[in-house]
N, C-alpha and C positions, 0 to 999 in steps of 0.2 A: 827257778824261774826260767824254765826251758821254753816257755810260751812267748817270750819277748824277743825282739830283734834289737840288738845293741848297735849303737852308732858311735863312731869315734871321729873326732875332728880330722879333717884332711891336713891340718897344720901339725899334727902329732907324728914325729918320726917313729919308725917301727921299734927302735930300741929304747924309747922313752917311756916313763910312767905317765899314762894319759888317763883322762876321765872319759867314761863312756856314758851314754844316756839312752834310756828306753822308756816306752810308755807301758805301764803295767795293764793287765786285763781289766782292772777297775778304773783306769784313767789316771792313776797316779804317775808321777814322773819318778823314774828310778835312776840313780847315779851310782857308779862304781869306779874304782881306780884299777888300772890294769895290774898293779902290783898286788892287789888284794881283791880279786874278782868275786870272792865269796861274801864280802862285806858290802851291803847295800844301804844306801840312804834313800828314803822315799819322801816325797813331798807333793804338794798339789801344784798344778800349773800356775796358779795365782801366787803362791809363796815363792816359787822359783823366779817368776817375773819380778817380784819385789826385791829379791836378793840381787838379781842381775842389775836392776835399776840402781840399787844402793851402791853396789860395787863400781858401777860406771861413774857415779857422782863423786867418788872418793878421789882425792888428788893422787897422782902417780908418785911413788917414792922418789923418783929422780927429780921431780919438780920442786921438792921441798928445799 
């Protein structure tokens, strides 16, 4: 996937394992972890929005 531009959160320190995101040539959303950059997860924009919405609705572990 040399055609994509990977973005990493500005909240991720350099020495940490972080997630990166990119848009594939076909419009899919690509995710990878900095510890394993050769392993990619691909999803649609809609599916990623649904995942983020679900995670945001979950109670924070410290609040239990």
